[in-house]
Structure formats: structure tokens, C-alpha cells
MARPASE-85909 format. One record per residue (C-alpha): residue number from 1; x, y, z. Coordinates in nm, 3 decimals. Layout:
// MARPASE-85909
site num->NUM | x->X | y->Y | z->Z
...
END
This chain:
// MARPASE-85909
site num->1 | x->-4.416 | y->-3.468 | z->2.668
site num->2 | x->-4.588 | y->-3.688 | z->2.397
site num->3 | x->-4.499 | y->-3.698 | z->2.037
site num->4 | x->-4.753 | y->-3.479 | z->1.898
site num->5 | x->-4.666 | y->-3.208 | z->2.133
site num->6 | x->-4.308 | y->-3.186 | z->2.094
site num->7 | x->-4.400 | y->-3.233 | z->1.710
site num->8 | x->-4.579 | y->-2.895 | z->1.807
site num->9 | x->-4.273 | y->-2.710 | z->1.853
site num->10 | x->-4.064 | y->-2.564 | z->1.557
site num->11 | x->-3.667 | y->-2.482 | z->1.625
site num->12 | x->-3.495 | y->-2.305 | z->1.374
site num->13 | x->-3.065 | y->-2.221 | z->1.370
site num->14 | x->-2.915 | y->-1.972 | z->1.192
site num->15 | x->-2.568 | y->-1.966 | z->1.144
site num->16 | x->-2.308 | y->-1.703 | z->1.007
site num->17 | x->-1.936 | y->-1.760 | z->0.997
site num->18 | x->-1.600 | y->-1.628 | z->0.799
site num->19 | x->-1.261 | y->-1.722 | z->0.773
site num->20 | x->-1.017 | y->-1.456 | z->0.836
site num->21 | x->-0.879 | y->-1.233 | z->0.597
site num->22 | x->-0.536 | y->-1.101 | z->0.476
site num->23 | x->-0.502 | y->-0.706 | z->0.615
site num->24 | x->-0.136 | y->-0.596 | z->0.484
site num->25 | x->-0.271 | y->-0.594 | z->0.093
site num->26 | x->-0.144 | y->-0.754 | z->-0.209
site num->27 | x->0.192 | y->-0.757 | z->-0.371
site num->28 | x->0.284 | y->-0.450 | z->-0.617
site num->29 | x->0.054 | y->-0.202 | z->-0.444
site num->30 | x->0.208 | y->0.064 | z->-0.206
site num->31 | x->-0.179 | y->0.213 | z->-0.114
site num->32 | x->-0.230 | y->-0.103 | z->0.069
site num->33 | x->0.082 | y->-0.157 | z->0.259
site num->34 | x->0.263 | y->0.017 | z->0.511
site num->35 | x->0.634 | y->0.010 | z->0.607
site num->36 | x->0.672 | y->-0.181 | z->0.975
site num->37 | x->0.965 | y->-0.004 | z->1.199
site num->38 | x->0.902 | y->-0.236 | z->1.480
site num->39 | x->0.714 | y->-0.530 | z->1.594
site num->40 | x->0.325 | y->-0.361 | z->1.694
site num->41 | x->0.267 | y->-0.650 | z->1.926
site num->42 | x->0.518 | y->-0.560 | z->2.163
site num->43 | x->0.583 | y->-0.294 | z->2.400
site num->44 | x->0.236 | y->-0.219 | z->2.416
site num->45 | x->0.018 | y->-0.368 | z->2.676
site num->46 | x->0.081 | y->-0.660 | z->2.881
site num->47 | x->-0.262 | y->-0.710 | z->2.935
site num->48 | x->-0.411 | y->-1.004 | z->2.718
site num->49 | x->-0.796 | y->-0.844 | z->2.777
site num->50 | x->-0.669 | y->-0.489 | z->2.643
site num->51 | x->-0.378 | y->-0.616 | z->2.380
site num->52 | x->-0.404 | y->-0.324 | z->2.120
site num->53 | x->-0.126 | y->-0.315 | z->1.792
site num->54 | x->0.132 | y->-0.009 | z->1.868
site num->55 | x->0.065 | y->0.263 | z->1.578
site num->56 | x->0.384 | y->0.419 | z->1.628
site num->57 | x->0.550 | y->0.104 | z->1.401
site num->58 | x->0.349 | y->0.205 | z->1.149
site num->59 | x->0.523 | y->0.451 | z->0.867
site num->60 | x->0.361 | y->0.568 | z->0.535
site num->61 | x->0.510 | y->0.400 | z->0.220
site num->62 | x->0.749 | y->0.651 | z->0.048
site num->63 | x->0.769 | y->0.741 | z->-0.279
site num->64 | x->0.900 | y->0.521 | z->-0.546
site num->65 | x->0.787 | y->0.213 | z->-0.293
site num->66 | x->0.655 | y->-0.148 | z->-0.458
site num->67 | x->0.442 | y->-0.185 | z->-0.170
site num->68 | x->0.654 | y->-0.482 | z->-0.012
site num->69 | x->0.810 | y->-0.313 | z->0.275
site num->70 | x->0.569 | y->-0.525 | z->0.520
site num->71 | x->0.512 | y->-0.929 | z->0.468
site num->72 | x->0.216 | y->-1.063 | z->0.335
site num->73 | x->-0.053 | y->-1.251 | z->0.569
site num->74 | x->0.124 | y->-1.040 | z->0.888
site num->75 | x->-0.200 | y->-0.916 | z->1.023
site num->76 | x->-0.564 | y->-1.087 | z->0.935
site num->77 | x->-0.890 | y->-1.020 | z->1.030
site num->78 | x->-1.050 | y->-1.230 | z->1.294
site num->79 | x->-1.247 | y->-1.481 | z->1.182
site num->80 | x->-1.616 | y->-1.455 | z->1.267
site num->81 | x->-1.804 | y->-1.794 | z->1.416
site num->82 | x->-2.189 | y->-1.680 | z->1.516
site num->83 | x->-2.501 | y->-1.938 | z->1.606
site num->84 | x->-2.852 | y->-1.809 | z->1.664
site num->85 | x->-3.119 | y->-2.030 | z->1.826
site num->86 | x->-3.507 | y->-1.982 | z->1.778
site num->87 | x->-3.812 | y->-2.234 | z->1.946
site num->88 | x->-4.149 | y->-2.129 | z->1.869
site num->89 | x->-4.503 | y->-2.255 | z->1.880
site num->90 | x->-4.814 | y->-2.193 | z->1.728
site num->91 | x->-5.162 | y->-2.183 | z->1.907
site num->92 | x->-5.462 | y->-2.212 | z->1.787
site num->93 | x->-5.726 | y->-1.930 | z->1.884
site num->94 | x->-6.129 | y->-1.893 | z->1.814
site num->95 | x->-6.215 | y->-1.826 | z->1.377
site num->96 | x->-5.862 | y->-1.891 | z->1.268
site num->97 | x->-5.629 | y->-1.672 | z->1.468
site num->98 | x->-5.303 | y->-1.786 | z->1.566
site num->99 | x->-5.088 | y->-1.653 | z->1.911
site num->100 | x->-4.688 | y->-1.696 | z->1.874
site num->101 | x->-4.450 | y->-1.830 | z->2.166
site num->102 | x->-4.134 | y->-1.793 | z->2.063
site num->103 | x->-3.836 | y->-1.804 | z->2.225
site num->104 | x->-3.475 | y->-1.683 | z->2.089
site num->105 | x->-3.130 | y->-1.727 | z->2.165
site num->106 | x->-2.869 | y->-1.481 | z->1.991
site num->107 | x->-2.496 | y->-1.618 | z->1.977
site num->108 | x->-2.627 | y->-1.930 | z->2.170
site num->109 | x->-2.225 | y->-2.048 | z->2.208
site num->110 | x->-2.160 | y->-1.665 | z->2.326
site num->111 | x->-1.845 | y->-1.617 | z->2.083
site num->112 | x->-1.736 | y->-1.317 | z->2.033
site num->113 | x->-1.783 | y->-1.068 | z->1.759
site num->114 | x->-1.527 | y->-0.876 | z->1.579
site num->115 | x->-1.733 | y->-0.733 | z->1.321
site num->116 | x->-1.622 | y->-0.403 | z->1.279
site num->117 | x->-1.183 | y->-0.403 | z->1.224
site num->118 | x->-1.032 | y->-0.059 | z->1.141
site num->119 | x->-0.787 | y->-0.192 | z->0.900
site num->120 | x->-0.672 | y->0.181 | z->0.742
site num->121 | x->-0.431 | y->0.344 | z->0.822
site num->122 | x->-0.427 | y->0.732 | z->0.753
site num->123 | x->-0.155 | y->0.936 | z->0.793
site num->124 | x->-0.129 | y->1.331 | z->0.776
site num->125 | x->0.140 | y->1.318 | z->0.458
site num->126 | x->0.392 | y->1.073 | z->0.373
site num->127 | x->0.636 | y->1.264 | z->0.618
site num->128 | x->0.436 | y->1.320 | z->0.883
site num->129 | x->0.378 | y->1.017 | z->1.083
site num->130 | x->0.062 | y->1.144 | z->1.246
site num->131 | x->-0.196 | y->0.919 | z->1.245
site num->132 | x->-0.558 | y->1.095 | z->1.223
site num->133 | x->-0.791 | y->0.800 | z->1.198
site num->134 | x->-0.678 | y->0.585 | z->1.573
site num->135 | x->-0.980 | y->0.448 | z->1.775
site num->136 | x->-1.180 | y->0.678 | z->1.983
site num->137 | x->-1.180 | y->0.564 | z->2.369
site num->138 | x->-1.454 | y->0.355 | z->2.537
site num->139 | x->-1.706 | y->0.617 | z->2.631
site num->140 | x->-1.680 | y->0.827 | z->2.286
site num->141 | x->-1.770 | y->0.433 | z->2.137
site num->142 | x->-2.061 | y->0.343 | z->2.402
site num->143 | x->-2.178 | y->0.681 | z->2.345
site num->144 | x->-2.198 | y->0.550 | z->1.940
site num->145 | x->-2.326 | y->0.243 | z->2.059
site num->146 | x->-2.613 | y->0.439 | z->2.237
site num->147 | x->-2.710 | y->0.675 | z->1.938
site num->148 | x->-2.725 | y->0.383 | z->1.726
site num->149 | x->-2.923 | y->0.134 | z->1.910
site num->150 | x->-3.181 | y->0.471 | z->1.905
site num->151 | x->-3.206 | y->0.532 | z->1.535
site num->152 | x->-3.421 | y->0.369 | z->1.265
site num->153 | x->-3.115 | y->0.409 | z->0.999
site num->154 | x->-2.737 | y->0.518 | z->0.971
site num->155 | x->-2.564 | y->0.708 | z->0.700
site num->156 | x->-2.258 | y->0.770 | z->0.587
site num->157 | x->-2.043 | y->0.855 | z->0.253
site num->158 | x->-1.858 | y->0.623 | z->0.088
site num->159 | x->-1.491 | y->0.743 | z->0.197
site num->160 | x->-1.602 | y->0.635 | z->0.536
site num->161 | x->-1.665 | y->0.357 | z->0.432
site num->162 | x->-1.343 | y->0.299 | z->0.294
site num->163 | x->-1.189 | y->0.390 | z->0.571
site num->164 | x->-1.398 | y->0.228 | z->0.831
site num->165 | x->-1.538 | y->-0.086 | z->0.646
site num->166 | x->-1.828 | y->-0.108 | z->0.838
site num->167 | x->-1.988 | y->-0.421 | z->0.989
site num->168 | x->-2.298 | y->-0.429 | z->1.117
site num->169 | x->-2.405 | y->-0.114 | z->1.276
site num->170 | x->-2.540 | y->-0.311 | z->1.605
site num->171 | x->-2.244 | y->-0.612 | z->1.681
site num->172 | x->-2.374 | y->-0.715 | z->2.021
site num->173 | x->-2.680 | y->-0.950 | z->2.012
site num->174 | x->-2.805 | y->-0.869 | z->2.329
site num->175 | x->-2.817 | y->-0.487 | z->2.190
site num->176 | x->-3.010 | y->-0.608 | z->1.895
site num->177 | x->-3.273 | y->-0.788 | z->2.108
site num->178 | x->-3.386 | y->-0.501 | z->2.312
site num->179 | x->-3.407 | y->-0.284 | z->1.991
site num->180 | x->-3.679 | y->-0.518 | z->1.913
site num->181 | x->-3.808 | y->-0.511 | z->2.217
site num->182 | x->-3.845 | y->-0.132 | z->2.197
site num->183 | x->-4.028 | y->-0.196 | z->1.846
site num->184 | x->-3.750 | y->-0.126 | z->1.662
site num->185 | x->-3.558 | y->-0.362 | z->1.359
site num->186 | x->-3.269 | y->-0.612 | z->1.495
site num->187 | x->-3.001 | y->-0.378 | z->1.346
site num->188 | x->-3.103 | y->0.023 | z->1.211
site num->189 | x->-3.032 | y->0.013 | z->0.831
site num->190 | x->-2.677 | y->0.108 | z->0.716
site num->191 | x->-2.744 | y->0.414 | z->0.484
site num->192 | x->-2.437 | y->0.479 | z->0.217
site num->193 | x->-2.420 | y->0.769 | z->-0.006
site num->194 | x->-2.175 | y->0.726 | z->-0.304
site num->195 | x->-2.203 | y->0.892 | z->-0.614
site num->196 | x->-1.969 | y->0.684 | z->-0.799
site num->197 | x->-2.055 | y->0.335 | z->-0.591
site num->198 | x->-1.681 | y->0.295 | z->-0.512
site num->199 | x->-1.747 | y->0.106 | z->-0.181
site num->200 | x->-1.550 | y->-0.182 | z->-0.089
site num->201 | x->-1.753 | y->-0.473 | z->-0.131
site num->202 | x->-1.600 | y->-0.739 | z->0.091
site num->203 | x->-1.633 | y->-0.528 | z->0.417
site num->204 | x->-1.793 | y->-0.694 | z->0.736
site num->205 | x->-2.140 | y->-0.585 | z->0.646
site num->206 | x->-2.154 | y->-0.724 | z->0.350
site num->207 | x->-2.091 | y->-1.069 | z->0.464
site num->208 | x->-2.335 | y->-1.081 | z->0.680
site num->209 | x->-2.703 | y->-1.193 | z->0.645
site num->210 | x->-2.846 | y->-0.987 | z->0.855
site num->211 | x->-2.741 | y->-0.638 | z->0.752
site num->212 | x->-2.926 | y->-0.457 | z->0.512
site num->213 | x->-2.796 | y->-0.165 | z->0.308
site num->214 | x->-2.958 | y->0.115 | z->0.124
site num->215 | x->-2.728 | y->0.310 | z->-0.130
site num->216 | x->-2.809 | y->0.641 | z->-0.275
site num->217 | x->-2.578 | y->0.664 | z->-0.592
site num->218 | x->-2.579 | y->0.815 | z->-0.988
site num->219 | x->-2.367 | y->0.565 | z->-1.117
site num->220 | x->-2.541 | y->0.298 | z->-1.348
site num->221 | x->-2.327 | y->0.023 | z->-1.252
site num->222 | x->-2.434 | y->-0.226 | z->-1.040
site num->223 | x->-2.359 | y->-0.378 | z->-0.747
site num->224 | x->-2.214 | y->-0.747 | z->-0.656
site num->225 | x->-2.382 | y->-1.059 | z->-0.493
site num->226 | x->-2.343 | y->-1.076 | z->-0.140
site num->227 | x->-2.516 | y->-1.204 | z->0.141
site num->228 | x->-2.589 | y->-0.838 | z->0.321
site num->229 | x->-2.964 | y->-0.725 | z->0.173
site num->230 | x->-2.848 | y->-0.439 | z->-0.042
site num->231 | x->-3.021 | y->-0.240 | z->-0.250
site num->232 | x->-2.940 | y->0.097 | z->-0.479
site num->233 | x->-3.138 | y->0.416 | z->-0.552
site num->234 | x->-3.053 | y->0.639 | z->-0.867
site num->235 | x->-3.032 | y->0.968 | z->-0.822
site num->236 | x->-2.959 | y->1.219 | z->-1.138
site num->237 | x->-2.634 | y->1.425 | z->-1.192
site num->238 | x->-2.583 | y->1.432 | z->-0.769
site num->239 | x->-2.742 | y->1.234 | z->-0.508
site num->240 | x->-3.041 | y->1.504 | z->-0.361
site num->241 | x->-2.979 | y->1.451 | z->0.019
site num->242 | x->-3.342 | y->1.632 | z->0.117
site num->243 | x->-3.502 | y->1.380 | z->-0.125
site num->244 | x->-3.295 | y->1.086 | z->-0.004
site num->245 | x->-3.404 | y->1.173 | z->0.353
site num->246 | x->-3.813 | y->1.170 | z->0.191
site num->247 | x->-3.753 | y->0.845 | z->0.098
site num->248 | x->-3.642 | y->0.700 | z->0.371
site num->249 | x->-3.893 | y->0.855 | z->0.584
site num->250 | x->-4.203 | y->0.758 | z->0.314
site num->251 | x->-4.081 | y->0.432 | z->0.145
site num->252 | x->-3.894 | y->0.257 | z->0.466
site num->253 | x->-4.056 | y->0.388 | z->0.758
site num->254 | x->-3.726 | y->0.563 | z->0.898
site num->255 | x->-3.802 | y->0.830 | z->1.176
site num->256 | x->-3.489 | y->0.944 | z->1.312
site num->257 | x->-3.093 | y->0.869 | z->1.094
site num->258 | x->-2.777 | y->0.907 | z->1.267
site num->259 | x->-2.495 | y->1.073 | z->1.026
site num->260 | x->-2.146 | y->0.948 | z->1.127
site num->261 | x->-1.950 | y->1.152 | z->0.826
site num->262 | x->-1.765 | y->1.228 | z->0.710
site num->263 | x->-1.748 | y->1.597 | z->0.720
site num->264 | x->-1.804 | y->1.637 | z->0.372
site num->265 | x->-2.135 | y->1.437 | z->0.383
site num->266 | x->-2.206 | y->1.666 | z->0.716
site num->267 | x->-2.102 | y->2.004 | z->0.545
site num->268 | x->-2.393 | y->1.910 | z->0.303
site num->269 | x->-2.644 | y->1.795 | z->0.517
site num->270 | x->-2.578 | y->2.097 | z->0.770
site num->271 | x->-2.586 | y->2.385 | z->0.449
site num->272 | x->-2.915 | y->2.210 | z->0.399
site num->273 | x->-3.071 | y->2.285 | z->0.661
site num->274 | x->-3.139 | y->1.884 | z->0.715
site num->275 | x->-2.984 | y->1.846 | z->1.055
site num->276 | x->-3.156 | y->1.890 | z->1.400
site num->277 | x->-2.913 | y->1.795 | z->1.615
site num->278 | x->-2.529 | y->1.770 | z->1.689
site num->279 | x->-2.354 | y->1.541 | z->1.872
site num->280 | x->-2.015 | y->1.659 | z->1.930
site num->281 | x->-1.703 | y->1.462 | z->2.151
site num->282 | x->-1.456 | y->1.742 | z->2.246
site num->283 | x->-1.074 | y->1.580 | z->2.390
site num->284 | x->-0.857 | y->1.732 | z->2.578
site num->285 | x->-0.634 | y->1.745 | z->2.290
site num->286 | x->-0.415 | y->2.062 | z->2.081
site num->287 | x->-0.456 | y->1.912 | z->1.721
site num->288 | x->-0.188 | y->2.147 | z->1.441
site num->289 | x->-0.171 | y->2.064 | z->1.080
site num->290 | x->-0.460 | y->2.086 | z->0.800
site num->291 | x->-0.662 | y->1.751 | z->0.919
site num->292 | x->-1.041 | y->1.742 | z->0.860
site num->293 | x->-1.285 | y->1.873 | z->1.118
site num->294 | x->-1.623 | y->1.840 | z->1.201
site num->295 | x->-1.759 | y->1.992 | z->0.860
site num->296 | x->-1.556 | y->2.037 | z->0.519
site num->297 | x->-1.694 | y->2.291 | z->0.246
site num->298 | x->-1.952 | y->2.400 | z->0.499
site num->299 | x->-2.017 | y->2.755 | z->0.356
site num->300 | x->-1.863 | y->3.090 | z->0.572
site num->301 | x->-2.189 | y->3.157 | z->0.756
site num->302 | x->-2.231 | y->3.205 | z->1.172
site num->303 | x->-2.537 | y->2.911 | z->1.208
site num->304 | x->-2.616 | y->2.919 | z->1.595
site num->305 | x->-2.643 | y->2.646 | z->1.834
site num->306 | x->-2.830 | y->2.548 | z->2.193
site num->307 | x->-2.681 | y->2.365 | z->2.392
site num->308 | x->-2.899 | y->2.078 | z->2.503
site num->309 | x->-2.672 | y->1.888 | z->2.717
site num->310 | x->-2.314 | y->1.852 | z->2.846
site num->311 | x->-2.154 | y->1.579 | z->2.990
site num->312 | x->-1.773 | y->1.505 | z->3.125
site num->313 | x->-1.598 | y->1.129 | z->3.153
site num->314 | x->-1.230 | y->1.164 | z->3.224
site num->315 | x->-1.170 | y->1.514 | z->3.062
site num->316 | x->-1.339 | y->1.445 | z->2.725
site num->317 | x->-1.685 | y->1.641 | z->2.678
site num->318 | x->-1.974 | y->1.527 | z->2.533
site num->319 | x->-2.161 | y->1.769 | z->2.419
site num->320 | x->-2.596 | y->1.783 | z->2.219
site num->321 | x->-2.667 | y->2.060 | z->2.078
site num->322 | x->-2.973 | y->2.134 | z->1.858
site num->323 | x->-3.045 | y->2.288 | z->1.576
site num->324 | x->-3.288 | y->2.593 | z->1.605
site num->325 | x->-3.536 | y->2.671 | z->1.383
site num->326 | x->-3.680 | y->3.018 | z->1.237
END
């Protein structure tokens, strides 16, 4: 290949990285530290490809605690190191038109991406050590990711964002590439509803240059500078979800929105007749206590649903319901 032909090709490298962050909180903050009752890395799984932390080793801090039961830097967030490659060439066509040949390689070094790590433990109470936010099963997670690949936006409330600390909605570069081939953007737009703009700005999604975040809020505060693309749309008094969805459709071209919670946001959407379908996972378990359900604060009114399909895997039922319209 001669020098002129080589110059006709253009290459691009995109690198994203950040070091591991401390997950065990700061001194003197009992809300950020949990108590260790045993070694959470032992006696749980000997499989190096399926090594999980033993949740039974964690307990909530007790009244009067200074938040120093757990050593500093006991657990750290996995680092992120990603390299994308792109090679393209423009070919001239008649009348000034151009045709581009492009090759994209996402995550060229095939490094493992831990973009969303749940580093928050929610206990039922100070005396009841039952953890209420353990990860879902593999099938349930696969179903959630599958739904994300088929929508234009993922909507969550501020409480869900604080508890789950989202990363990019689509972590797998291969799935992002398949979305593009279907006519979608690489990731669905992450939509956060937060009246007070009380958001964990150090969550992984804000440290990712490829992420797009839209926030509906009533706060006059300005968000901090982040690597992610962040925009705030402000409402007066309270966030009007009907107007928010209309904005997403007309201003951002969003056709389908997947709401992942929390339960109060679910209730507000259902009560405003803004929900078309429900995807519900039924686990074969009986759970007592007063923990949150699918929707919290929903007025007592019977709402009929139509079953679209019902699937079963390892005892779990995955249901898709349609909300009938009058």
C-alpha cells in the first residue's frame, strides 16, 4: 500500500479509565460504615469465577456508633480500563457526496468492565439484619439487560440512584454495538427524577464520557462538572411526570422508556396512567415484614391487568402484563 493510500485512512483511539475507589466510607460517619461480624471473603464460594461476598458477615451500626467498626479501605471498587478503536475512510462520490467505510472495535483489549457495583447495604432495621437489596438472580438480571437494549431511555428515582449507584445502562460493548445496528444509540438515555437534586455525583455513570444523563428536578442548584453528558430540566413545585415524558418524546426523540423504580416513582407513573406494560419477577419466597413493594403510596383502587406472557426459569416466574386502556 502506498503512502497516499495510507493517508486516506483515519484512526481514532478512545480510552476510559479510573482507579478503584474506597467503598467502606469515612471515619466518624455511621451512615457510611457497616459492622463486620466475620470475614466476608471466606466460606462463601471456592469458585474463582463465581466468588461472591458473604452478606451474612455484615450488620448495621448500632445507636451511638462512631462508624468505625469496619477498617478503612477494607473494600475497594474495581478499577475501569477500557480502549475502543476506530478506523475509517471517506470515499468521494459524484457531486461532492461522500461514502464512509468504518471499522469499530469496542473494548479492544477485552478487559472486564465493572461499571455498576452495588456498594450499599440496606437492612430491614437496626435489630433485623435482613438485607433487602441483594442482587437479583442471573436470569432476572439477563431479563433486565434485555429490556434495556430495546428502549430509548431508562428512568429511575433519586433513591434508586443513591442505592444502586448506576453505571452506563449497557455495560457490554458488544450489546452497545448491536443497539447501534438496530438504529438505537449505544446506550439508552439515563433519566433521573430528583426533586432536590440529591444525587451521588461520584457514581460510576458520571465518570464515563460515553454516558448521557437527563435529570428532571425542581431544585435551582447546579450539578457539578462530570465526564458524562449531564442536562437538568427544571419543573416548578414538583416534577410533572406527564410533561417529563412529553419532553422526552418531542425534544429527545424517545419512543420507549423503561422505569426501574423506585416503588414511589412506580406508583406515581401508574396513578397518572402513564404505564403501558409491567414486567414483574415472582421469586419462590415468602418474605415477612414491612419492606417496600412494587409500588409505594399508590391509592387504593383496583387496576386490571392483561397477561401478555408468563415464563419460568429455575422456579422464578417472569410476567409481562399489559395495562388496558378504556
